VEXFI-423020 format. One record per residue: residue number from 1; z, y, x of N, C-alpha, C, O in turn. Coordinates in Angstrom, 1 decimal. Example, Ala and Ser with C-alpha at 12.3 -4.5 7.8 and 13.67 -1.06 7.14 Angstrom:
2
i;nZ;nY;nX;caZ;caY;caX;cZ;cY;cX;oZ;oY;oX
1;7.8;-5.7;13.2;7.8;-4.5;12.3;7.8;-3.3;13.2;8.5;-3.3;14.2
2;7.1;-2.2;12.8;7.1;-1.1;13.7;7.9;0.0;12.9;8.0;1.1;13.4
This chain:
262
i;nZ;nY;nX;caZ;caY;caX;cZ;cY;cX;oZ;oY;oX
1;173.4;155.8;106.5;173.9;155.5;105.2;173.4;156.4;104.1;173.2;156.0;103.0
2;173.2;157.8;104.3;172.7;158.6;103.3;171.4;158.1;102.7;171.2;158.2;101.5
3;170.5;157.5;103.5;169.2;157.0;103.1;169.5;155.8;102.1;168.8;155.7;101.1
4;170.4;155.0;102.4;170.7;153.8;101.6;171.3;154.3;100.2;170.9;153.8;99.2
5;172.2;155.3;100.3;172.8;155.8;99.0;171.7;156.4;98.2;171.6;156.2;97.0
6;170.8;157.2;98.8;169.7;157.8;98.0;168.8;156.7;97.4;168.4;156.8;96.3
7;168.5;155.7;98.2;167.6;154.6;97.7;168.2;154.0;96.5;167.5;153.7;95.5
8;169.5;153.7;96.5;170.2;153.0;95.4;170.2;153.9;94.1;170.0;153.4;93.0
9;170.5;155.2;94.3;170.5;156.1;93.2;169.1;156.2;92.5;168.9;156.1;91.3
10;168.1;156.4;93.4;166.7;156.4;92.9;166.3;155.1;92.2;165.6;155.1;91.2
11;166.7;154.0;92.9;166.4;152.7;92.3;167.0;152.5;90.9;166.3;152.0;90.0
12;168.2;152.9;90.8;168.9;152.8;89.5;168.2;153.6;88.4;168.0;153.2;87.3
13;167.7;154.8;88.8;167.0;155.7;87.9;165.7;155.1;87.5;165.2;155.1;86.4
14;165.0;154.5;88.5;163.6;153.9;88.2;163.8;152.7;87.3;163.0;152.5;86.4
15;164.8;151.8;87.6;165.0;150.7;86.8;165.3;151.1;85.3;164.8;150.5;84.4
16;166.1;152.1;85.2;166.4;152.7;83.8;165.1;153.1;83.2;164.9;152.9;82.0
17;164.3;153.9;83.9;163.0;154.4;83.4;162.1;153.2;83.0;161.4;153.3;81.9
18;162.0;152.2;83.8;161.2;151.0;83.4;161.7;150.4;82.1;160.9;149.9;81.3
19;163.0;150.3;82.0;163.6;149.6;80.8;163.3;150.5;79.5;163.1;149.9;78.5
20;163.2;151.8;79.7;163.0;152.7;78.6;161.5;152.9;78.3;161.1;152.9;77.1
21;160.7;153.1;79.3;159.3;153.5;79.1;158.3;152.4;79.5;157.1;152.6;79.2
22;158.7;151.4;80.2;157.7;150.4;80.7;157.2;149.5;79.7;157.6;149.6;78.5
23;156.3;148.6;80.1;155.8;147.6;79.2;156.9;146.6;78.8;158.0;146.6;79.2
24;156.5;145.6;77.9;157.4;144.7;77.4;158.1;143.9;78.5;159.3;143.5;78.3
25;157.4;143.5;79.5;158.0;142.7;80.6;159.1;143.5;81.3;160.1;142.9;81.8
26;159.0;144.8;81.4;160.1;145.6;82.0;161.2;145.8;81.1;162.4;146.0;81.5
27;161.0;145.9;79.8;162.1;146.1;78.8;163.1;144.9;78.9;164.2;145.1;78.4
28;162.7;143.8;79.4;163.6;142.6;79.5;164.5;142.7;80.7;165.3;141.7;80.9
29;164.3;143.7;81.5;165.2;143.8;82.7;166.6;143.9;82.2;166.9;144.7;81.4
30;167.5;143.1;82.8;168.9;143.1;82.3;169.6;144.4;82.5;169.5;145.0;83.6
31;170.4;144.8;81.6;171.2;146.0;81.7;172.2;146.0;82.9;172.5;147.0;83.5
32;172.6;144.7;83.2;173.5;144.5;84.3;172.9;145.0;85.6;173.7;145.3;86.5
33;171.6;144.9;85.8;171.0;145.3;87.0;171.1;146.8;87.2;171.4;147.3;88.4
34;171.0;147.6;86.2;171.3;149.0;86.3;172.7;149.3;86.7;173.0;150.1;87.6
35;173.6;148.6;86.0;175.1;148.8;86.4;175.4;148.4;87.8;176.1;149.1;88.5
36;174.8;147.3;88.2;175.1;146.8;89.6;174.5;147.7;90.6;175.2;148.0;91.6
37;173.3;148.2;90.4;172.7;149.2;91.4;173.5;150.5;91.4;173.7;151.1;92.4
38;173.9;151.0;90.2;174.6;152.2;90.1;176.0;152.1;90.8;176.4;153.0;91.5
39;176.7;151.0;90.6;178.0;150.8;91.2;177.9;150.7;92.7;178.7;151.2;93.5
40;176.8;150.0;93.2;176.6;149.9;94.6;176.4;151.3;95.2;176.9;151.6;96.3
41;175.6;152.2;94.5;175.3;153.5;95.0;176.6;154.3;95.0;176.9;155.0;96.0
42;177.5;154.2;94.0;178.7;155.0;93.9;179.7;154.5;95.1;180.3;155.4;95.7
43;179.8;153.2;95.3;180.7;152.7;96.3;180.3;153.2;97.7;181.1;153.7;98.5
44;179.0;153.1;98.0;178.5;153.6;99.3;178.6;155.1;99.5;178.9;155.6;100.5
45;178.4;155.8;98.3;178.5;157.2;98.3;180.0;157.6;98.6;180.2;158.6;99.4
46;180.9;156.9;98.0;182.3;157.2;98.3;182.7;157.0;99.8;183.4;157.8;100.3
47;182.2;155.9;100.3;182.4;155.6;101.8;181.8;156.7;102.6;182.5;157.2;103.6
48;180.6;157.2;102.3;180.0;158.2;103.0;180.8;159.5;102.9;180.9;160.2;103.9
49;181.2;159.9;101.7;182.0;161.1;101.6;183.3;161.1;102.3;183.7;162.1;102.9
50;183.9;159.9;102.3;185.2;159.8;103.1;185.0;160.1;104.5;185.9;160.8;105.2
51;183.9;159.7;105.1;183.6;159.9;106.5;183.2;161.3;106.8;183.3;161.8;108.0
52;182.7;162.1;105.8;182.2;163.4;106.1;183.2;164.5;105.6;183.2;165.7;106.1
53;184.0;164.2;104.5;184.9;165.2;103.9;186.3;165.2;104.5;186.9;166.2;104.8
54;186.8;164.0;104.8;188.1;163.8;105.4;188.0;163.9;106.9;187.6;162.9;107.5
55;188.3;165.1;107.5;188.2;165.3;108.9;189.6;165.5;109.5;190.6;165.7;108.8
56;189.7;165.6;110.8;191.0;165.6;111.5;191.7;166.9;111.1;193.0;167.0;111.1
57;191.0;168.0;110.9;191.6;169.3;110.6;192.0;169.6;109.2;192.5;170.6;108.8
58;191.6;168.6;108.3;191.9;168.8;106.9;190.8;168.2;106.0;190.3;167.1;106.3
59;190.4;168.9;104.9;189.4;168.4;104.0;188.3;169.4;104.0;188.5;170.6;103.7
60;187.1;168.9;104.3;185.9;169.7;104.3;185.2;169.8;102.9;184.6;168.8;102.5
61;185.4;170.9;102.2;184.8;171.1;100.9;183.9;172.3;100.9;184.0;173.2;100.1
62;183.0;172.3;101.9;181.9;173.3;102.0;181.0;173.0;100.8;181.1;172.0;100.1
63;180.1;174.0;100.5;179.3;174.0;99.2;178.6;172.6;99.0;178.8;172.0;98.0
64;177.8;172.2;100.0;177.0;171.0;99.8;177.9;169.7;99.8;177.6;168.8;99.1
65;179.0;169.7;100.5;179.9;168.6;100.5;180.6;168.5;99.1;180.8;167.4;98.5
66;181.0;169.7;98.6;181.6;169.7;97.2;180.6;169.3;96.2;181.0;168.6;95.2
67;179.3;169.7;96.3;178.3;169.3;95.4;178.1;167.8;95.4;177.9;167.2;94.4
68;178.1;167.2;96.6;177.9;165.8;96.8;179.1;165.0;96.2;178.9;164.0;95.5
69;180.3;165.5;96.4;181.5;164.9;95.8;181.5;165.0;94.3;181.8;164.0;93.6
70;181.1;166.1;93.7;181.0;166.2;92.3;179.9;165.2;91.7;180.1;164.6;90.7
71;178.8;165.1;92.5;177.8;164.1;92.1;178.4;162.7;92.1;178.1;161.9;91.1
72;179.2;162.3;93.1;179.7;161.0;93.1;180.7;160.8;91.9;180.7;159.7;91.3
73;181.5;161.8;91.6;182.4;161.7;90.5;181.7;161.5;89.2;182.0;160.7;88.3
74;180.6;162.3;89.0;179.7;162.2;87.8;179.2;160.8;87.7;179.3;160.1;86.6
75;178.7;160.2;88.8;178.1;158.9;88.8;179.2;157.8;88.5;179.0;156.9;87.7
76;180.4;158.0;89.1;181.5;157.1;88.8;181.9;157.1;87.3;182.1;156.1;86.7
77;182.1;158.3;86.8;182.5;158.4;85.4;181.4;157.8;84.5;181.7;157.1;83.5
78;180.1;158.0;84.8;179.1;157.4;84.0;179.1;155.9;84.1;179.0;155.3;83.0
79;179.3;155.4;85.3;179.3;153.9;85.4;180.5;153.3;84.7;180.4;152.2;84.1
80;181.7;153.9;84.8;182.8;153.4;84.2;182.7;153.5;82.7;183.0;152.5;81.9
81;182.1;154.6;82.2;181.9;154.7;80.7;180.9;153.7;80.2;181.0;153.2;79.1
82;179.9;153.3;81.1;178.9;152.4;80.7;179.4;151.0;80.5;178.7;150.2;79.8
83;180.6;150.7;81.0;181.2;149.4;80.8;181.5;149.1;79.3;181.5;148.0;78.8
84;181.8;150.2;78.6;182.2;150.1;77.2;181.3;150.9;76.2;181.4;150.7;75.0
85;180.5;151.8;76.7;179.7;152.6;75.9;178.2;152.6;76.4;178.0;152.5;77.6
86;177.3;152.7;75.5;175.8;152.7;75.9;175.3;154.0;76.5;174.5;154.7;75.8
87;175.8;154.4;77.6;175.5;155.7;78.2;174.7;155.5;79.5;174.4;156.5;80.2
88;174.4;154.3;79.9;173.7;154.1;81.2;172.3;154.8;81.3;171.8;155.0;82.4
89;171.7;155.0;80.1;170.4;155.6;80.2;170.4;157.0;80.7;169.3;157.5;81.1
90;171.6;157.7;80.7;171.7;159.0;81.3;171.4;159.0;82.8;171.2;160.0;83.4
91;171.4;157.8;83.4;171.2;157.7;84.9;169.8;158.2;85.2;169.6;158.8;86.3
92;168.8;158.1;84.3;167.5;158.6;84.6;167.4;160.1;84.8;166.6;160.6;85.5
93;168.4;160.8;84.2;168.4;162.3;84.4;169.4;162.7;85.5;169.1;163.6;86.2
94;170.5;162.0;85.6;171.6;162.4;86.6;171.4;161.9;88.0;171.6;162.6;88.9
95;170.9;160.7;88.2;170.9;160.1;89.5;170.0;160.7;90.5;170.3;160.9;91.6
96;168.8;161.1;90.1;167.9;161.8;91.0;168.5;163.1;91.6;168.4;163.4;92.8
97;169.2;163.9;90.7;169.9;165.1;91.2;171.0;164.8;92.1;171.2;165.5;93.1
98;171.8;163.7;91.9;172.8;163.3;92.8;172.3;162.9;94.1;172.9;163.1;95.2
99;171.1;162.2;94.1;170.5;161.8;95.4;170.1;163.0;96.2;170.3;163.0;97.4
100;169.6;164.1;95.6;169.3;165.3;96.3;170.6;165.9;96.9;170.6;166.4;98.0
101;171.7;165.9;96.1;173.0;166.4;96.6;173.4;165.6;97.9;173.9;166.3;98.8
102;173.3;164.3;97.9;173.6;163.5;99.0;172.8;163.9;100.2;173.3;164.1;101.4
103;171.5;164.2;100.0;170.5;164.5;101.1;170.9;165.9;101.7;171.0;166.0;102.9
104;171.2;166.9;100.8;171.6;168.2;101.3;172.9;168.2;102.0;173.1;168.8;103.0
105;173.8;167.4;101.5;175.2;167.3;102.2;175.0;166.7;103.6;175.7;167.1;104.5
106;174.2;165.6;103.7;174.0;165.0;105.0;173.3;165.9;106.0;173.6;165.9;107.2
107;172.4;166.8;105.5;171.7;167.7;106.4;172.5;169.0;106.7;172.1;169.7;107.7
108;173.5;169.3;105.9;174.3;170.5;106.1;175.3;170.3;107.2;176.0;169.3;107.3
109;175.4;171.3;108.1;176.4;171.3;109.1;177.6;172.3;108.8;178.4;172.5;109.7
110;177.6;172.8;107.6;178.6;173.8;107.2;180.0;173.1;107.0;180.1;171.9;106.8
111;181.0;174.0;107.1;182.4;173.4;106.9;183.3;174.5;106.3;183.2;175.7;106.6
112;184.0;174.0;105.3;185.0;174.9;104.6;186.3;174.1;104.5;186.4;173.3;103.5
113;187.2;174.2;105.4;188.3;173.3;105.5;189.5;173.8;104.6;189.9;174.9;104.5
114;190.0;172.8;103.9;191.3;173.0;103.2;192.4;172.3;104.0;192.2;171.2;104.5
115;193.5;172.9;104.0;194.7;172.3;104.8;195.1;171.0;104.2;195.4;170.9;103.0
116;195.1;170.0;105.1;195.4;168.6;104.6;196.8;168.5;104.2;197.2;167.4;103.6
117;197.7;169.5;104.5;199.1;169.4;104.1;199.4;170.1;102.8;200.5;170.3;102.4
118;198.3;170.4;102.0;198.5;171.2;100.8;199.3;170.5;99.7;200.0;171.1;98.9
119;199.3;169.1;99.8;200.2;168.3;98.9;199.6;167.9;97.6;198.4;168.1;97.3
120;200.4;167.2;96.9;200.0;166.5;95.6;199.6;167.5;94.5;198.7;167.2;93.7
121;200.2;168.7;94.5;200.0;169.6;93.5;198.5;170.1;93.5;197.8;170.1;92.5
122;198.0;170.4;94.7;196.6;170.8;94.8;195.7;169.6;94.5;194.6;169.8;93.9
123;196.1;168.4;94.9;195.4;167.2;94.6;195.2;167.1;93.1;194.0;166.7;92.6
124;196.2;167.2;92.3;196.1;167.1;90.8;195.1;168.1;90.3;194.3;167.8;89.4
125;195.2;169.4;90.8;194.3;170.4;90.3;192.8;170.1;90.7;191.9;170.2;89.8
126;192.6;169.7;91.9;191.2;169.4;92.3;190.6;168.2;91.6;189.5;168.2;91.1
127;191.4;167.1;91.4;191.0;165.9;90.7;190.7;166.2;89.2;189.6;165.8;88.7
128;191.6;166.9;88.6;191.3;167.3;87.2;190.1;168.2;87.0;189.3;168.0;86.1
129;189.9;169.1;88.0;188.7;170.0;87.9;187.4;169.1;88.1;186.5;169.3;87.3
130;187.4;168.2;89.0;186.2;167.4;89.3;185.9;166.5;88.1;184.8;166.4;87.7
131;187.0;165.9;87.5;186.7;165.0;86.4;186.3;165.8;85.1;185.4;165.3;84.4
132;186.8;167.0;84.9;186.4;167.8;83.8;185.0;168.2;84.0;184.2;168.1;83.0
133;184.6;168.7;85.2;183.2;169.1;85.5;182.3;167.9;85.2;181.2;168.1;84.6
134;182.7;166.7;85.7;181.8;165.5;85.6;181.6;165.1;84.2;180.4;164.9;83.8
135;182.6;165.1;83.4;182.5;164.7;82.0;181.6;165.7;81.2;180.8;165.3;80.4
136;181.8;166.9;81.4;181.1;167.9;80.7;179.7;168.0;81.2;178.8;168.4;80.4
137;179.4;167.7;82.4;178.0;167.6;82.9;177.3;166.4;82.2;176.1;166.6;81.8
138;178.0;165.3;82.1;177.4;164.1;81.4;177.2;164.5;79.9;176.2;164.1;79.3
139;178.1;165.2;79.3;178.0;165.6;77.9;176.8;166.5;77.7;176.2;166.4;76.7
140;176.5;167.4;78.7;175.3;168.2;78.5;174.1;167.4;78.5;173.2;167.7;77.7
141;174.0;166.4;79.4;172.8;165.5;79.3;172.7;164.8;78.0;171.6;164.6;77.5
142;173.9;164.3;77.6;173.9;163.6;76.3;173.5;164.5;75.1;172.8;164.0;74.2
143;173.9;165.8;75.2;173.5;166.7;74.1;172.0;166.9;74.1;171.4;166.9;73.0
144;171.4;167.0;75.3;169.9;167.1;75.3;169.2;165.9;74.8;168.3;166.0;74.0
145;169.7;164.7;75.2;169.1;163.4;74.7;169.3;163.3;73.2;168.4;162.8;72.5
146;170.5;163.7;72.7;170.7;163.7;71.3;169.8;164.6;70.5;169.3;164.2;69.4
147;169.5;165.7;71.0;168.6;166.7;70.3;167.2;166.1;70.3;166.5;166.2;69.3
148;166.7;165.5;71.4;165.4;164.9;71.4;165.4;163.7;70.4;164.4;163.6;69.6
149;166.4;162.9;70.3;166.4;161.8;69.4;166.4;162.4;67.9;165.7;161.8;67.1
150;167.2;163.4;67.7;167.3;164.0;66.3;165.9;164.5;65.9;165.5;164.3;64.7
151;165.3;165.2;66.8;163.9;165.8;66.5;162.9;164.7;66.2;162.2;164.8;65.2
152;162.9;163.6;67.0;162.0;162.5;66.7;162.2;161.9;65.4;161.3;161.6;64.7
153;163.5;161.7;65.1;163.8;161.0;63.8;163.4;161.9;62.6;163.0;161.4;61.6
154;163.7;163.2;62.7;163.3;164.1;61.6;161.8;164.2;61.5;161.3;164.5;60.3
155;161.1;164.1;62.6;159.6;164.1;62.5;159.0;162.7;62.2;157.8;162.5;62.2
156;159.9;161.8;61.9;159.5;160.4;61.6;158.6;159.8;62.7;157.6;159.2;62.5
157;159.1;160.1;64.0;158.4;159.5;65.1;159.4;158.8;66.0;159.6;159.3;67.2
158;160.0;157.8;65.5;161.1;157.1;66.3;160.5;156.2;67.4;161.1;155.1;67.5
159;159.4;156.6;68.0;158.8;155.6;69.0;159.4;155.8;70.4;160.3;156.6;70.6
160;158.7;155.1;71.3;159.1;155.3;72.7;160.5;155.0;73.0;161.1;154.0;72.5
161;161.1;155.7;73.9;162.4;155.4;74.4;163.5;155.7;73.3;164.6;155.2;73.4
162;163.1;156.5;72.3;164.1;156.8;71.2;164.5;155.5;70.5;165.7;155.4;70.1
163;163.6;154.6;70.4;164.0;153.3;69.8;165.0;152.5;70.6;165.7;151.7;70.0
164;165.1;152.8;71.9;166.1;152.1;72.7;167.5;152.7;72.7;168.4;152.1;73.2
165;167.6;153.9;72.1;168.9;154.6;72.1;169.8;154.0;71.0;169.3;153.5;70.0
166;171.1;154.2;71.1;172.0;153.8;70.0;171.7;154.7;68.8;171.1;155.7;68.9
167;172.3;154.3;67.6;172.1;155.1;66.4;172.6;156.5;66.6;173.4;156.8;67.5
168;172.0;157.5;65.9;172.3;158.9;66.0;173.8;159.2;65.9;174.4;159.9;66.6
169;174.4;158.5;64.9;175.8;158.7;64.7;176.7;158.3;65.9;177.6;159.0;66.3
170;176.3;157.2;66.5;177.0;156.7;67.7;176.8;157.7;68.9;177.7;158.0;69.6
171;175.6;158.2;69.0;175.3;159.2;70.1;176.1;160.5;69.9;176.6;161.0;70.8
172;176.2;160.9;68.6;177.1;162.1;68.3;178.5;161.9;68.6;179.2;162.7;69.2
173;179.0;160.7;68.2;180.4;160.4;68.5;180.7;160.3;70.0;181.7;160.8;70.5
174;179.8;159.8;70.8;179.9;159.7;72.2;180.0;161.1;72.8;180.8;161.4;73.7
175;179.1;162.0;72.3;179.0;163.4;72.8;180.4;164.1;72.6;180.9;164.7;73.6
176;180.9;164.0;71.4;182.1;164.7;71.2;183.4;164.1;71.8;184.4;164.7;72.1
177;183.3;162.7;72.0;184.3;162.1;72.8;184.4;162.6;74.2;185.4;162.9;74.8
178;183.2;162.8;74.8;183.1;163.3;76.2;183.6;164.7;76.2;184.3;165.1;77.1
179;183.2;165.5;75.3;183.6;166.9;75.3;185.1;167.0;75.1;185.8;167.8;75.7
180;185.6;166.2;74.2;187.1;166.3;73.9;187.9;165.9;75.1;188.8;166.5;75.5
181;187.4;164.8;75.8;188.1;164.3;77.0;188.0;165.4;78.1;188.9;165.6;78.9
182;186.8;165.9;78.2;186.5;166.9;79.2;187.4;168.2;79.0;187.9;168.8;80.0
183;187.6;168.5;77.8;188.5;169.7;77.4;189.9;169.4;77.9;190.6;170.3;78.4
184;190.4;168.2;77.6;191.7;167.8;78.0;191.9;168.0;79.6;192.9;168.5;80.0
185;190.9;167.5;80.3;190.9;167.6;81.8;190.8;169.0;82.2;191.4;169.5;83.2
186;189.9;169.8;81.6;189.8;171.2;81.9;191.1;172.0;81.7;191.4;172.9;82.4
187;191.7;171.7;80.6;193.0;172.3;80.3;194.0;171.9;81.4;194.8;172.8;81.8
188;194.1;170.7;81.8;195.0;170.2;82.8;194.7;171.0;84.1;195.6;171.3;84.9
189;193.4;171.1;84.4;193.0;171.8;85.6;193.5;173.3;85.6;194.0;173.8;86.6
190;193.3;174.0;84.5;193.7;175.4;84.4;195.3;175.5;84.4;195.8;176.3;85.2
191;195.9;174.6;83.7;197.4;174.7;83.7;198.0;174.4;85.1;198.9;175.1;85.5
192;197.5;173.3;85.7;198.0;173.0;87.0;197.7;174.1;88.0;198.5;174.3;88.9
193;196.5;174.8;87.9;196.2;175.9;88.7;197.2;177.0;88.6;197.7;177.6;89.6
194;197.5;177.4;87.3;198.4;178.5;87.1;199.9;178.1;87.6;200.6;179.0;88.0
195;200.2;176.8;87.5;201.6;176.4;87.9;201.7;176.3;89.4;202.7;176.7;90.0
196;200.7;175.6;90.0;200.9;175.2;91.4;200.3;176.2;92.4;200.8;176.3;93.5
197;199.2;176.9;92.0;198.6;177.8;93.0;199.3;179.2;92.9;199.9;179.6;91.9
198;199.3;179.8;94.1;200.1;181.0;94.2;199.6;182.1;93.2;200.4;182.8;92.6
199;198.3;182.3;93.2;197.7;183.4;92.4;196.3;183.0;91.9;195.4;183.1;92.7
200;196.2;182.6;90.7;194.9;182.2;90.2;193.9;183.4;90.0;192.7;183.2;89.8
201;194.5;184.6;90.1;193.6;185.8;89.9;193.5;186.5;91.3;193.2;187.7;91.3
202;193.8;185.8;92.4;193.5;186.4;93.7;192.0;186.7;93.8;191.2;186.1;93.1
203;191.7;187.5;94.8;190.3;188.0;94.9;189.3;186.8;95.0;188.2;186.9;94.4
204;189.6;185.8;95.8;188.7;184.7;96.0;188.7;183.7;94.9;187.9;182.8;94.9
205;189.6;183.8;93.9;189.7;182.9;92.8;189.4;183.5;91.4;189.2;182.8;90.5
206;189.4;184.8;91.4;189.4;185.5;90.1;188.1;185.1;89.3;188.2;184.9;88.1
207;186.9;185.1;89.9;185.7;184.7;89.2;185.8;183.3;88.7;185.4;183.1;87.5
208;186.2;182.4;89.5;186.3;181.0;89.0;187.3;180.9;87.9;187.0;180.2;86.9
209;188.4;181.6;87.9;189.5;181.5;86.9;188.9;182.1;85.6;189.1;181.4;84.5
210;188.3;183.3;85.6;187.8;183.9;84.4;186.7;183.1;83.8;186.7;182.9;82.6
211;185.8;182.6;84.6;184.7;181.8;84.1;185.1;180.5;83.5;184.6;180.0;82.5
212;186.1;179.9;84.1;186.7;178.6;83.6;187.4;178.9;82.3;187.2;178.0;81.4
213;188.1;180.0;82.1;188.7;180.3;80.8;187.7;180.6;79.8;187.8;180.2;78.6
214;186.6;181.2;80.1;185.5;181.5;79.2;184.9;180.1;78.7;184.6;179.9;77.5
215;184.6;179.2;79.7;184.1;177.9;79.4;185.0;177.2;78.5;184.6;176.5;77.5
216;186.3;177.3;78.7;187.3;176.6;77.9;187.2;177.1;76.5;187.2;176.3;75.5
217;187.0;178.4;76.3;186.9;179.0;75.0;185.7;178.6;74.2;185.7;178.3;73.0
218;184.6;178.4;75.0;183.3;178.0;74.4;183.4;176.6;73.9;183.0;176.3;72.8
219;184.0;175.7;74.7;184.1;174.3;74.3;185.1;174.1;73.2;185.0;173.3;72.3
220;186.2;175.0;73.2;187.2;174.9;72.1;186.6;175.4;70.8;186.8;174.8;69.8
221;185.7;176.4;70.9;185.0;176.9;69.7;184.1;175.8;69.1;184.0;175.6;67.9
222;183.4;175.1;70.0;182.5;174.0;69.6;183.3;172.9;68.9;182.9;172.4;67.8
223;184.4;172.5;69.5;185.2;171.4;68.9;185.8;171.8;67.5;185.8;171.1;66.6
224;186.2;173.1;67.4;186.7;173.6;66.2;185.6;173.7;65.1;185.8;173.3;64.0
225;184.4;174.1;65.6;183.2;174.1;64.7;182.9;172.8;64.2;182.5;172.6;63.0
226;183.0;171.8;65.1;182.7;170.4;64.7;183.7;169.9;63.6;183.3;169.3;62.6
227;185.0;170.2;63.9;186.0;169.8;63.0;186.0;170.5;61.6;186.2;169.9;60.6
228;185.7;171.8;61.7;185.8;172.7;60.5;184.5;172.7;59.7;184.6;172.5;58.5
229;183.4;172.8;60.4;182.1;172.9;59.7;181.1;171.8;60.0;180.0;171.9;59.5
230;181.5;170.8;60.7;180.6;169.7;61.0;179.4;170.1;61.9;178.3;169.5;61.7
231;179.6;171.0;62.8;178.5;171.4;63.7;177.9;170.2;64.4;178.6;169.2;64.8
232;176.6;170.2;64.5;175.8;169.1;65.1;174.5;169.6;65.5;174.2;170.8;65.4
233;173.6;168.7;66.0;172.2;169.1;66.3;172.1;170.2;67.3;172.8;170.3;68.3
234;171.2;171.1;66.9;170.9;172.2;67.8;172.1;173.2;68.1;172.2;173.7;69.2
235;172.9;173.4;67.1;174.0;174.2;67.3;175.0;173.6;68.3;175.5;174.3;69.2
236;175.2;172.3;68.2;176.1;171.6;69.2;175.5;171.7;70.6;176.2;171.9;71.6
237;174.1;171.5;70.7;173.4;171.6;71.9;173.6;173.0;72.6;173.9;173.1;73.8
238;173.4;174.0;71.8;173.5;175.4;72.3;174.9;175.7;72.9;175.1;176.2;74.0
239;175.9;175.3;72.1;177.3;175.5;72.6;177.7;174.7;73.8;178.3;175.2;74.7
240;177.2;173.4;73.8;177.5;172.6;74.9;176.8;173.1;76.2;177.5;173.2;77.2
241;175.6;173.5;76.1;174.9;174.0;77.3;175.4;175.3;77.8;175.5;175.6;78.9
242;175.8;176.2;76.8;176.4;177.5;77.1;177.7;177.3;77.9;177.9;177.9;78.9
243;178.6;176.4;77.4;179.8;176.1;78.0;179.6;175.5;79.4;180.3;175.9;80.3
244;178.7;174.6;79.5;178.5;174.0;80.8;177.9;175.0;81.8;178.2;174.9;83.0
245;177.0;175.9;81.4;176.4;176.9;82.2;177.5;177.8;82.8;177.4;178.1;84.0
246;178.4;178.2;82.0;179.5;179.0;82.5;180.4;178.3;83.4;180.8;178.8;84.5
247;180.6;177.0;83.1;181.4;176.1;84.0;180.7;175.9;85.4;181.4;175.9;86.4
248;179.4;175.8;85.3;178.6;175.7;86.5;178.8;176.9;87.4;178.9;176.8;88.7
249;178.7;178.1;86.8;178.9;179.3;87.6;180.3;179.4;88.1;180.5;179.8;89.2
250;181.3;178.9;87.3;182.7;178.9;87.8;182.9;178.1;89.0;183.5;178.5;90.0
251;182.4;176.9;89.0;182.6;175.9;90.0;181.8;176.1;91.3;182.3;175.9;92.4
252;180.5;176.5;91.1;179.6;176.5;92.2;178.9;177.9;92.4;178.4;178.2;93.5
253;178.9;178.7;91.4;178.2;180.0;91.5;178.9;180.9;92.5;178.2;181.3;93.5
254;180.2;181.1;92.4;180.9;182.0;93.3;181.0;181.3;94.7;180.9;182.0;95.7
255;181.1;180.0;94.7;181.2;179.3;96.0;179.9;179.4;96.8;179.9;179.6;98.0
256;178.7;179.4;96.1;177.4;179.5;96.7;177.3;180.9;97.3;176.8;181.1;98.4
257;177.7;181.9;96.5;177.6;183.3;96.9;178.5;183.6;98.2;178.0;184.1;99.2
258;179.7;183.1;98.2;180.6;183.3;99.3;180.2;182.6;100.5;180.2;183.2;101.6
259;179.8;181.3;100.4;179.5;180.5;101.6;178.0;180.6;102.1;177.8;180.5;103.3
260;177.1;180.8;101.1;175.7;180.7;101.5;175.0;182.0;101.6;174.0;182.2;102.3
261;175.5;183.0;100.9;174.9;184.3;100.9;175.6;185.4;101.7;175.0;186.1;102.5
262;176.9;185.5;101.4;177.7;186.6;102.1;178.0;186.2;103.5;178.6;186.9;104.3
């Protein structure tokens, strides 16, 4: 099944690339084909994860399994958002990386078990964390795409795939909607952690907690700057990527050090 999942993710990315960069005959490929291929990949990915993460002794969230799970959530959020918003073009950037995560997860024999009896409180924390991470990862890709679009328009070179993108104002609105929703979920993740977990500043959690709080402050500053001073363009890109980089270290940096290096 990992090969099939990889094939579908790569196929969705290639179809998207053909619609954006291909000749006129490829530009007529229906948008629904991208969505159908993407949803097929997500569904099979979820089935694959269920068989590898849910084990008899608990939940296996070793580094590569957690990376694959995050990739699936990112793909799911992207596909659901694409039903009402023109964001499916981000598949060209996101899906190849998710395919690699699936490959590494399938090849990894590592295990990091969480007690299956931890209950709903831990479930809320984990789900909120994954959704926050996923939305802010998509927002980072959106910020990069928005910056490219802005640069082309300012240089009066709106050719190529830039012409296929929604208007700049729509792209900006989508970006800050993603960041705003991601912030709500990140806040829920932090609050649920402080309420339900025994000690968010325990030795094995302190790096994740501090980095998550720093990321929250970065995104909060960006949203305030947008509201107060109308931040956009390169400034928004820098703050978005900075916040996501800190969040990346929080979620996977310490986990990689603990499980793969130490």
